[in-house]
Every structure is written in structure tokens, then in C-alpha cells.
C-alpha positions as CSV (number, residue, x, y, z in Angstrom):
1,M,33.4,51.2,-33.0
2,A,32.6,47.9,-31.2
3,R,35.5,45.5,-30.6
4,N,35.4,41.8,-30.0
5,W,39.0,41.2,-28.9
6,S,38.7,39.2,-25.8
7,I,41.5,36.8,-26.6
8,T,43.6,39.6,-28.1
9,E,43.0,41.9,-25.1
10,A,43.8,39.1,-22.7
11,H,47.1,38.6,-24.5
12,C,47.7,42.3,-24.8
13,N,47.3,42.7,-21.1
14,H,49.4,39.7,-20.6
15,Q,46.7,37.8,-18.7
16,V,47.9,34.7,-20.4
17,D,50.1,32.7,-18.1
18,F,53.3,31.9,-20.1
19,T,54.9,29.9,-17.3
20,P,55.6,26.2,-18.2
21,R,52.9,23.8,-17.1
22,S,55.3,21.7,-15.0
23,Q,55.0,24.5,-12.4
24,D,51.3,23.9,-11.9
25,H,51.5,20.9,-9.8
26,D,53.6,19.9,-6.7
27,I,56.9,18.5,-8.0
28,S,57.8,17.2,-4.6
29,T,55.6,14.1,-5.3
30,Q,57.7,13.3,-8.5
31,P,60.7,11.0,-8.5
32,R,63.8,13.0,-7.6
33,S,65.3,12.4,-11.1
34,K,62.4,14.0,-12.9
35,Q,62.4,17.3,-10.9
36,T,63.3,20.4,-12.9
37,P,66.1,22.4,-11.3
38,P,65.2,25.9,-10.5
39,Y,67.8,27.4,-12.9
40,H,66.3,25.4,-15.7
41,M,62.8,26.8,-15.0
42,L,64.2,30.3,-14.9
43,H,66.1,29.9,-18.2
44,T,63.2,28.3,-19.9
45,T,60.8,31.0,-18.8
46,I,63.1,33.9,-19.7
47,S,63.7,32.2,-23.1
48,D,60.0,31.9,-23.6
49,Y,59.3,35.6,-22.8
50,H,62.3,36.6,-25.0
51,Q,60.9,34.5,-27.9
52,H,57.5,36.0,-27.5
53,A,59.1,39.4,-27.7
54,K,60.8,38.5,-31.0
55,Y,57.5,37.1,-32.5
56,H,55.7,40.3,-31.4
57,L,58.3,42.4,-33.3
58,K,57.9,40.3,-36.4
59,L,54.2,40.5,-36.3
60,A,54.5,44.3,-35.8
61,A,56.5,44.6,-39.0
62,I,54.0,42.5,-40.9
63,M,51.2,44.7,-39.6
64,R,53.2,47.8,-40.6
65,N,53.6,46.4,-44.1
66,H,49.8,46.0,-44.3
67,N,49.1,49.5,-43.1
68,Q,47.7,48.3,-39.8
69,F,49.4,51.0,-37.8
70,R,47.4,50.7,-34.7
71,A,48.0,46.8,-34.5
72,C,51.7,47.6,-35.1
73,L,51.8,49.9,-32.2
74,I,50.1,47.5,-29.9
75,L,52.5,44.7,-30.9
76,C,55.4,47.1,-30.2
77,D,54.0,47.4,-26.7
78,W,53.7,43.6,-26.4
79,T,57.3,43.2,-27.5
80,L,58.5,45.5,-24.9
81,A,56.2,44.1,-22.1
82,S,57.5,40.5,-22.9
83,M,61.1,41.7,-22.9
84,I,60.7,43.6,-19.6
85,K,59.2,40.4,-18.0
86,A,62.2,38.5,-19.2
87,L,64.5,41.0,-17.6
88,Y,62.3,40.8,-14.4
89,I,62.7,37.1,-14.2
90,H,66.4,37.3,-14.9
91,K,67.0,39.9,-12.2
92,Y,64.8,38.7,-9.5
93,H,64.8,35.0,-10.1
94,S,61.0,34.7,-10.1
95,V,59.2,32.6,-12.8
96,H,56.0,34.6,-12.1
97,P,56.5,38.3,-13.0
98,P,53.8,40.8,-12.1
99,K,51.1,41.1,-14.8
100,E,52.1,44.9,-15.1
101,L,55.1,46.7,-14.2
102,T,55.3,50.3,-13.1
103,M,58.0,52.8,-14.2
104,N,59.5,52.5,-10.7
105,E,59.9,48.8,-11.5
106,I,60.9,49.1,-15.1
107,L,63.7,51.7,-14.6
108,P,66.0,49.5,-12.3
109,L,65.5,46.7,-14.9
110,V,66.7,48.7,-17.9
111,H,69.3,50.9,-16.1
112,T,72.8,49.7,-15.4
113,D,76.1,51.4,-14.3
114,T,77.3,51.4,-18.0
115,E,74.0,51.8,-19.8
116,P,71.6,54.5,-18.4
117,G,68.1,53.3,-19.1
118,L,65.9,56.5,-18.4
119,D,65.4,56.8,-22.3
120,I,64.4,53.2,-22.7
121,A,62.1,53.4,-19.7
122,L,60.4,56.6,-20.9
123,F,60.0,55.1,-24.4
124,I,58.4,51.9,-22.9
125,G,56.1,54.0,-20.8
126,T,55.2,56.2,-23.8
127,I,54.3,53.1,-25.9
128,Q,52.3,51.7,-23.1
129,H,50.3,54.9,-22.9
130,I,49.7,55.4,-26.5
131,S,48.7,51.7,-27.2
132,S,46.3,51.7,-24.4
133,L,44.4,54.8,-25.4
134,E,40.7,53.8,-25.5
135,D,39.8,57.2,-27.0
136,Y,42.1,56.8,-29.9
137,T,41.0,59.3,-32.6
138,Y,40.8,57.3,-35.8
139,D,40.2,60.4,-37.7
140,Q,43.8,61.2,-37.1
141,P,45.7,58.4,-38.7
142,I,49.1,57.4,-37.5
143,E,51.7,58.4,-40.1
144,L,53.8,55.7,-41.7
145,D,57.0,57.7,-40.9
146,N,56.1,57.8,-37.2
147,I,55.3,54.0,-37.2
148,E,58.7,53.4,-38.8
149,K,60.5,55.3,-36.1
150,L,58.6,53.5,-33.2
151,L,59.1,50.1,-34.8
152,Q,62.8,50.9,-35.3
153,R,63.3,52.1,-31.8
154,T,61.4,49.1,-30.4
155,E,63.8,46.8,-32.3
156,E,66.9,48.6,-31.0
157,I,65.7,48.3,-27.5
158,L,64.8,44.7,-27.9
159,Y,68.3,44.1,-29.3
160,E,70.0,46.1,-26.4
161,L,68.1,44.3,-23.7
162,S,68.5,40.9,-25.3
163,K,72.3,41.4,-25.3
164,R,72.0,42.0,-21.5
165,I,70.2,38.7,-20.9
166,M,72.5,36.8,-23.2
167,N,75.6,38.2,-21.7
168,N,74.5,37.6,-18.1
169,S,73.2,34.1,-18.7
170,S,76.6,33.0,-20.2
171,E,78.5,34.0,-17.0
């Protein structure tokens, strides 16, 4: 089955740079009053990734409703990837997160002293793996019940990780 998804794959692999355009040029040449403070850039970038995660989740639900289960699965992966990047930026104060994060990088992002994150990290890794399978067997369709569970768990994780960003940003 031939695919022509160059834009979709670029987005799926998060090759699209979501950082605000104001960072693409040297701000030291701008008047002092027009420089954007670093905390504002961090907050804006975190908000952008968080918003992308919420949009991906909404699209995943739409795809599920249209029986596009493979697309739903990929959008769940995008949801989690965007949220992890928001957490990365929040924790490390870097507006340029890595394109892909390993499990060794994800676990410290989702694990806290009060909320163990191993189950979240394993779920993220599993979704990444399943959604990236090139040799997906189309003769074995994904069952609606399984997609419902994956979508529900993705929503729960997004909610949990969103709370962490919102609680920490208000301090």
C-alpha cells in the first residue's frame, strides 16, 4: 500500500519546528523594549505544545468516530509526544526540545516523588512502538474496544501531565 504522507509524516515525526518565529533571528539588534523575556518564550512554547497535544487528542476522537483506528492511534502518539515536549521545556527551560526522546529521557519527565511515572512512560513507549510499525498488518484490524481503551488512557495521561505543568507554572 503506497503512502503519500510527506507532510503528515513530517508532523508525525515532529520535524515541524513549533518554536515561535521570534527566536529565528538575533534579538540583540532589536530595541530593548521589544525583546521578549526568556520566561515568556518558555511559557509560550510550553503552551503551544500543550495546545497541540489537546488538538491531537480531539482529532484522535474524531478519527475513532469515523472508524479510522490507525489514524486515531497515530494521533494518540502525537498527543503524548507533544505533551512530553512541553514537560521537557518546562523542566529543562529549553525552547528547543529534542526531536525524539528516549525512554531514559521520558521517565524523569513523568516521574515525581508523589506520582510514579513508570506506567505512563511504558504506555508512551508502547504507543510510540505500535504507531510506528511499518509492517502493520491491515488484515488484523484494530478493535474498537482496544482503541477506546488507548484513547481513554491517552486522555487520562494528558490530563495528569497537564495538571503538573499548570500547577508548577502558577508557583
